[in-house]
C-alpha positions, -999 to 999 in steps of 0.1 A, spaced: 659 313 449 697 310 445 716 330 418 753 320 419 779 346 407 755 375 408 746 404 431 726 436 434 738 471 442 724 491 471 726 463 497 731 471 534 761 452 549 755 434 582 780 416 605 768 380 600 798 358 595 780 327 580 753 321 554 727 306 576 728 336 600 728 360 570 696 343 557 680 343 591 687 380 595 668 386 562 639 363 572 635 381 605 636 416 589 602 422 574 616 446 548 642 422 535 636 405 502 671 391 493 707 388 504 740 388 487 766 364 502 802 369 494 822 341 511 856 355 502 849 391 515 863 406 546 843 405 579 815 430 578 812 426 540 801 390 538 763 395 540 743 423 523 706 427 529 682 439 501 647 453 503 626 481 489 657 503 489 673 481 463 642 468 445 649 488 413 684 473 410 689 444 386 711 414 393 746 417 379 774 393 373 799 391 402 822 362 406 822 346 441 790 363 452 756 344 454 723 363 454 694 347 473 659 360 469 634 354 497 599 346 487 576 353 516 542 337 519 512 348 539 509 314 555 533 303 582 546 268 587 563 247 614 595 228 609 597 197 631 629 182 646 620 150 665 643 140 693 659 174 699 655 204 722 670 238 730 681 251 763 668 283 780 631 281 770 603 296 790 577 271 803 540 276 796 510 258 811 499 242 778 487 206 781 487 197 744 509 205 714 483 227 696 481 248 728 518 250 730 520 261 693 494 288 700 514 300 730 543 305 707 522 322 680 507 346 705 541 357 717 555 379 689 591 371 700 586 334 699 605 316 671 605 280 682 593 256 709 601 223 726 572 199 734 575 169 757 542 150 760 557 128 788 568 157 810 550 168 841 522 194 839 538 229 835 570 214 819 556 200 786 558 233 766 589 255 764 589 285 741 620 302 727 628 336 713 657 361 715 665 349 750 675 315 736 684 323 700 721 315 704 713 280 717 717 251 693 695 221 690 706 191 711 696 155 711 668 146 735 647 116 726 617 127 748 613 161 731 600 174 697 615 207 687 594 229 663 606 261 646 580 287 635 584 304 602 559 332 605 538 344 576 543 377 560 520 393 585 544 384 613 520 359 627 504 332 606 489 347 576 453 356 569 439 324 583 459 328 615 440 305 639 438 275 615 472 278 599 492 281 632 475 255 652 483 228 628 516 212 618 522 218 581 548 198 561 575 219 545 582 217 508 614 198 505 628 224 480 628 249 509 644 228 537 673 204 529 681 180 557 718 178 564 718 155 594 693 147 622 703 177 642 710 204 615 694 219 584 704 243 558 680 267 543 675 279 508 659 313 505 626 310 488 
């Protein structure tokens, strides 16, 4: 949820220098429930994380600051980017996409994967995590890139095995496509 020209007190500043990284930092921090983004602030004061430590604070008017609330769900979802891949993945032995997705889910550090059905055995599934988090998506017509938005339990919600093994469409109000290779994310 986006609240322009508002903020909360008691946020914790982090060093992210752009809004997508600020939002990702919140999503990856299980205690984070919101961020304040101040585009005109000095480095180190652009992004402020909020959680239980600021839950009693109310939103206040503040020109030039946007408050984003993160609404976590117990159910995870996959965001699909056909025709793209990311470098520096780790290959698994999966022979089908559901198995590849399960390899990612079972690795607590995995945040995304690349799947190439036409690749040789042992080179179809590549999982990604902190070791490749700085890598951007690149065009590759033979690969489908999937990003895992884990549920609030850190895996895939209460119905873990069924929810993570299937591709679920994302509500378009959550993900806004900017171009075939990039997305921007609204915190919900």
